[in-house]
PyMOL commands that place a pseudoatom at each C-alpha (Angstrom):
pseudoatom trace, name=CA, resn=MET, resi=1, chain=A, elem=C, hetatm=0, pos=[-35.725, 38.877, 181.667]
pseudoatom trace, name=CA, resn=LEU, resi=2, chain=A, elem=C, hetatm=0, pos=[-33.788, 38.236, 178.499]
pseudoatom trace, name=CA, resn=ALA, resi=3, chain=A, elem=C, hetatm=0, pos=[-35.084, 40.365, 175.674]
pseudoatom trace, name=CA, resn=LEU, resi=4, chain=A, elem=C, hetatm=0, pos=[-35.658, 39.222, 172.114]
pseudoatom trace, name=CA, resn=GLY, resi=5, chain=A, elem=C, hetatm=0, pos=[-33.851, 41.071, 169.388]
pseudoatom trace, name=CA, resn=THR, resi=6, chain=A, elem=C, hetatm=0, pos=[-30.333, 41.909, 168.296]
pseudoatom trace, name=CA, resn=TRP, resi=7, chain=A, elem=C, hetatm=0, pos=[-27.555, 42.811, 170.737]
pseudoatom trace, name=CA, resn=GLU, resi=8, chain=A, elem=C, hetatm=0, pos=[-24.144, 44.386, 170.190]
pseudoatom trace, name=CA, resn=THR, resi=9, chain=A, elem=C, hetatm=0, pos=[-21.623, 41.988, 171.718]
pseudoatom trace, name=CA, resn=TYR, resi=10, chain=A, elem=C, hetatm=0, pos=[-17.926, 42.250, 172.565]
pseudoatom trace, name=CA, resn=SER, resi=11, chain=A, elem=C, hetatm=0, pos=[-15.515, 39.422, 173.340]
pseudoatom trace, name=CA, resn=ASN, resi=12, chain=A, elem=C, hetatm=0, pos=[-11.835, 39.517, 174.197]
pseudoatom trace, name=CA, resn=PHE, resi=13, chain=A, elem=C, hetatm=0, pos=[-9.496, 36.787, 172.917]
pseudoatom trace, name=CA, resn=THR, resi=14, chain=A, elem=C, hetatm=0, pos=[-7.139, 36.161, 175.850]
pseudoatom trace, name=CA, resn=SER, resi=15, chain=A, elem=C, hetatm=0, pos=[-5.578, 32.727, 175.333]
pseudoatom trace, name=CA, resn=PHE, resi=16, chain=A, elem=C, hetatm=0, pos=[-5.388, 29.753, 172.998]
pseudoatom trace, name=CA, resn=ALA, resi=17, chain=A, elem=C, hetatm=0, pos=[-4.256, 26.132, 172.883]
pseudoatom trace, name=CA, resn=TYR, resi=18, chain=A, elem=C, hetatm=0, pos=[-3.883, 23.461, 170.227]
pseudoatom trace, name=CA, resn=PRO, resi=19, chain=A, elem=C, hetatm=0, pos=[-4.338, 20.211, 172.187]
pseudoatom trace, name=CA, resn=LEU, resi=20, chain=A, elem=C, hetatm=0, pos=[-4.044, 18.109, 169.024]
pseudoatom trace, name=CA, resn=GLY, resi=21, chain=A, elem=C, hetatm=0, pos=[-1.032, 20.048, 167.736]
pseudoatom trace, name=CA, resn=THR, resi=22, chain=A, elem=C, hetatm=0, pos=[-0.735, 22.835, 165.196]
pseudoatom trace, name=CA, resn=ASP, resi=23, chain=A, elem=C, hetatm=0, pos=[-0.132, 20.590, 162.166]
pseudoatom trace, name=CA, resn=LEU, resi=24, chain=A, elem=C, hetatm=0, pos=[-3.835, 19.803, 162.097]
pseudoatom trace, name=CA, resn=PHE, resi=25, chain=A, elem=C, hetatm=0, pos=[-4.561, 23.535, 161.709]
pseudoatom trace, name=CA, resn=GLY, resi=26, chain=A, elem=C, hetatm=0, pos=[-1.809, 24.592, 159.318]
pseudoatom trace, name=CA, resn=GLY, resi=27, chain=A, elem=C, hetatm=0, pos=[1.418, 24.615, 161.334]
pseudoatom trace, name=CA, resn=LYS, resi=28, chain=A, elem=C, hetatm=0, pos=[3.626, 27.484, 162.465]
pseudoatom trace, name=CA, resn=ASN, resi=29, chain=A, elem=C, hetatm=0, pos=[1.846, 30.172, 160.441]
pseudoatom trace, name=CA, resn=VAL, resi=30, chain=A, elem=C, hetatm=0, pos=[-1.354, 29.467, 162.358]
pseudoatom trace, name=CA, resn=ILE, resi=31, chain=A, elem=C, hetatm=0, pos=[0.386, 30.008, 165.702]
pseudoatom trace, name=CA, resn=GLU, resi=32, chain=A, elem=C, hetatm=0, pos=[1.803, 33.336, 164.540]
pseudoatom trace, name=CA, resn=ARG, resi=33, chain=A, elem=C, hetatm=0, pos=[-1.573, 34.488, 163.239]
pseudoatom trace, name=CA, resn=THR, resi=34, chain=A, elem=C, hetatm=0, pos=[-3.288, 33.380, 166.440]
pseudoatom trace, name=CA, resn=GLN, resi=35, chain=A, elem=C, hetatm=0, pos=[-0.751, 35.206, 168.609]
pseudoatom trace, name=CA, resn=SER, resi=36, chain=A, elem=C, hetatm=0, pos=[-1.329, 38.407, 166.634]
pseudoatom trace, name=CA, resn=ASP, resi=37, chain=A, elem=C, hetatm=0, pos=[-5.031, 38.220, 167.587]
pseudoatom trace, name=CA, resn=LEU, resi=38, chain=A, elem=C, hetatm=0, pos=[-4.408, 37.899, 171.339]
pseudoatom trace, name=CA, resn=ASN, resi=39, chain=A, elem=C, hetatm=0, pos=[-6.001, 40.609, 173.507]
pseudoatom trace, name=CA, resn=LYS, resi=40, chain=A, elem=C, hetatm=0, pos=[-8.010, 42.001, 170.619]
pseudoatom trace, name=CA, resn=VAL, resi=41, chain=A, elem=C, hetatm=0, pos=[-11.665, 42.796, 171.201]
pseudoatom trace, name=CA, resn=LEU, resi=42, chain=A, elem=C, hetatm=0, pos=[-14.092, 41.396, 168.655]
pseudoatom trace, name=CA, resn=LYS, resi=43, chain=A, elem=C, hetatm=0, pos=[-17.372, 43.269, 168.113]
pseudoatom trace, name=CA, resn=TYR, resi=44, chain=A, elem=C, hetatm=0, pos=[-20.336, 41.434, 166.586]
pseudoatom trace, name=CA, resn=ASN, resi=45, chain=A, elem=C, hetatm=0, pos=[-24.119, 41.181, 166.852]
pseudoatom trace, name=CA, resn=THR, resi=46, chain=A, elem=C, hetatm=0, pos=[-26.018, 38.384, 168.577]
pseudoatom trace, name=CA, resn=LYS, resi=47, chain=A, elem=C, hetatm=0, pos=[-29.703, 37.492, 168.486]
pseudoatom trace, name=CA, resn=PHE, resi=48, chain=A, elem=C, hetatm=0, pos=[-32.157, 35.722, 170.728]
pseudoatom trace, name=CA, resn=LYS, resi=49, chain=A, elem=C, hetatm=0, pos=[-35.423, 34.176, 169.570]
pseudoatom trace, name=CA, resn=ARG, resi=50, chain=A, elem=C, hetatm=0, pos=[-38.507, 32.513, 170.965]
pseudoatom trace, name=CA, resn=LEU, resi=51, chain=A, elem=C, hetatm=0, pos=[-38.683, 28.730, 170.648]
pseudoatom trace, name=CA, resn=GLY, resi=52, chain=A, elem=C, hetatm=0, pos=[-42.078, 27.771, 169.251]
pseudoatom trace, name=CA, resn=THR, resi=53, chain=A, elem=C, hetatm=0, pos=[-45.099, 29.108, 171.077]
pseudoatom trace, name=CA, resn=ASP, resi=54, chain=A, elem=C, hetatm=0, pos=[-43.554, 28.536, 174.513]
pseudoatom trace, name=CA, resn=ASN, resi=55, chain=A, elem=C, hetatm=0, pos=[-42.018, 31.348, 176.512]
pseudoatom trace, name=CA, resn=VAL, resi=56, chain=A, elem=C, hetatm=0, pos=[-38.582, 29.775, 176.072]
pseudoatom trace, name=CA, resn=ILE, resi=57, chain=A, elem=C, hetatm=0, pos=[-35.977, 32.171, 174.660]
pseudoatom trace, name=CA, resn=ILE, resi=58, chain=A, elem=C, hetatm=0, pos=[-32.826, 30.750, 173.096]
pseudoatom trace, name=CA, resn=PRO, resi=59, chain=A, elem=C, hetatm=0, pos=[-29.792, 32.126, 171.250]
pseudoatom trace, name=CA, resn=ASP, resi=60, chain=A, elem=C, hetatm=0, pos=[-30.154, 32.152, 167.465]
pseudoatom trace, name=CA, resn=ARG, resi=61, chain=A, elem=C, hetatm=0, pos=[-27.166, 29.885, 166.969]
pseudoatom trace, name=CA, resn=VAL, resi=62, chain=A, elem=C, hetatm=0, pos=[-26.885, 30.102, 163.162]
pseudoatom trace, name=CA, resn=TYR, resi=63, chain=A, elem=C, hetatm=0, pos=[-27.089, 33.901, 163.186]
pseudoatom trace, name=CA, resn=ASN, resi=64, chain=A, elem=C, hetatm=0, pos=[-24.645, 34.194, 166.096]
pseudoatom trace, name=CA, resn=VAL, resi=65, chain=A, elem=C, hetatm=0, pos=[-22.028, 31.845, 164.624]
pseudoatom trace, name=CA, resn=GLU, resi=66, chain=A, elem=C, hetatm=0, pos=[-22.247, 33.625, 161.260]
pseudoatom trace, name=CA, resn=SER, resi=67, chain=A, elem=C, hetatm=0, pos=[-21.924, 36.993, 162.978]
pseudoatom trace, name=CA, resn=ILE, resi=68, chain=A, elem=C, hetatm=0, pos=[-18.788, 35.895, 164.854]
pseudoatom trace, name=CA, resn=LEU, resi=69, chain=A, elem=C, hetatm=0, pos=[-17.267, 34.471, 161.658]
pseudoatom trace, name=CA, resn=THR, resi=70, chain=A, elem=C, hetatm=0, pos=[-18.014, 37.627, 159.683]
pseudoatom trace, name=CA, resn=ALA, resi=71, chain=A, elem=C, hetatm=0, pos=[-16.485, 39.812, 162.403]
pseudoatom trace, name=CA, resn=SER, resi=72, chain=A, elem=C, hetatm=0, pos=[-13.446, 37.519, 162.609]
pseudoatom trace, name=CA, resn=ILE, resi=73, chain=A, elem=C, hetatm=0, pos=[-12.602, 36.815, 158.991]
pseudoatom trace, name=CA, resn=GLY, resi=74, chain=A, elem=C, hetatm=0, pos=[-14.568, 39.375, 156.992]
pseudoatom trace, name=CA, resn=SER, resi=75, chain=A, elem=C, hetatm=0, pos=[-17.776, 39.704, 155.073]
pseudoatom trace, name=CA, resn=ASN, resi=76, chain=A, elem=C, hetatm=0, pos=[-18.710, 37.534, 152.089]
pseudoatom trace, name=CA, resn=THR, resi=77, chain=A, elem=C, hetatm=0, pos=[-16.771, 34.546, 153.445]
pseudoatom trace, name=CA, resn=ILE, resi=78, chain=A, elem=C, hetatm=0, pos=[-19.760, 32.338, 154.319]
pseudoatom trace, name=CA, resn=GLN, resi=79, chain=A, elem=C, hetatm=0, pos=[-20.892, 30.537, 151.183]
pseudoatom trace, name=CA, resn=ASP, resi=80, chain=A, elem=C, hetatm=0, pos=[-23.551, 28.267, 152.659]
pseudoatom trace, name=CA, resn=ASP, resi=81, chain=A, elem=C, hetatm=0, pos=[-25.143, 27.345, 155.959]
pseudoatom trace, name=CA, resn=ARG, resi=82, chain=A, elem=C, hetatm=0, pos=[-27.230, 24.368, 156.975]
pseudoatom trace, name=CA, resn=GLN, resi=83, chain=A, elem=C, hetatm=0, pos=[-29.020, 23.779, 160.212]
pseudoatom trace, name=CA, resn=TYR, resi=84, chain=A, elem=C, hetatm=0, pos=[-29.660, 20.128, 161.104]
pseudoatom trace, name=CA, resn=SER, resi=85, chain=A, elem=C, hetatm=0, pos=[-32.679, 20.207, 163.351]
pseudoatom trace, name=CA, resn=ASN, resi=86, chain=A, elem=C, hetatm=0, pos=[-36.392, 19.854, 162.939]
pseudoatom trace, name=CA, resn=ASN, resi=87, chain=A, elem=C, hetatm=0, pos=[-37.140, 22.227, 165.811]
pseudoatom trace, name=CA, resn=ASN, resi=88, chain=A, elem=C, hetatm=0, pos=[-34.932, 25.216, 164.859]
pseudoatom trace, name=CA, resn=ILE, resi=89, chain=A, elem=C, hetatm=0, pos=[-32.599, 24.797, 167.851]
pseudoatom trace, name=CA, resn=ALA, resi=90, chain=A, elem=C, hetatm=0, pos=[-29.521, 24.206, 165.647]
pseudoatom trace, name=CA, resn=ASN, resi=91, chain=A, elem=C, hetatm=0, pos=[-27.658, 21.823, 167.897]
pseudoatom trace, name=CA, resn=ARG, resi=92, chain=A, elem=C, hetatm=0, pos=[-25.824, 20.862, 164.723]
pseudoatom trace, name=CA, resn=LEU, resi=93, chain=A, elem=C, hetatm=0, pos=[-24.968, 23.214, 161.887]
pseudoatom trace, name=CA, resn=HIS, resi=94, chain=A, elem=C, hetatm=0, pos=[-22.667, 23.171, 158.885]
pseudoatom trace, name=CA, resn=LEU, resi=95, chain=A, elem=C, hetatm=0, pos=[-21.047, 26.269, 157.411]
pseudoatom trace, name=CA, resn=THR, resi=96, chain=A, elem=C, hetatm=0, pos=[-19.109, 26.422, 154.164]
pseudoatom trace, name=CA, resn=VAL, resi=97, chain=A, elem=C, hetatm=0, pos=[-16.508, 29.173, 154.376]
pseudoatom trace, name=CA, resn=GLN, resi=98, chain=A, elem=C, hetatm=0, pos=[-14.202, 30.332, 151.605]
pseudoatom trace, name=CA, resn=ARG, resi=99, chain=A, elem=C, hetatm=0, pos=[-10.548, 31.097, 152.210]
pseudoatom trace, name=CA, resn=THR, resi=100, chain=A, elem=C, hetatm=0, pos=[-9.685, 34.740, 152.733]
pseudoatom trace, name=CA, resn=HIS, resi=101, chain=A, elem=C, hetatm=0, pos=[-5.978, 34.559, 151.854]
for i in range(1, 101): cmd.bond("trace and resi %d" % i, "trace and resi %d" % (i + 1))
show_as sticks, trace
zoom trace
C-alpha cells in the first residue's frame, strides 16, 4: 500500500530532445546547458495525499512540481503558484518562476 507522507526521491536525467527546435527554448546555449546536466542524479522530496474522504491516495502535484523545480534551479525561484481545480487534484497548475541567471 502506498503510504501518505513525504518521500526522498531520486531521478536520473539520461536523454533529451527538442522536437520543436531549440530556438523556442533559447537556442544553442540551452543545448549546452542541457548536455551538462545529462547523467546527473536529482534528489528531491515528493508527497502523497488522500483525496477527500475516500481511500484514494494521489500525488501532491503542486508540492512535487515545486520540489523538482527547487532541486533543479535553486531555492527562492518560485514566485507564485496557482492550482486550477475545485477538487484539489491539480490537473492544471501555473507556476511563476524568476530567472536564475
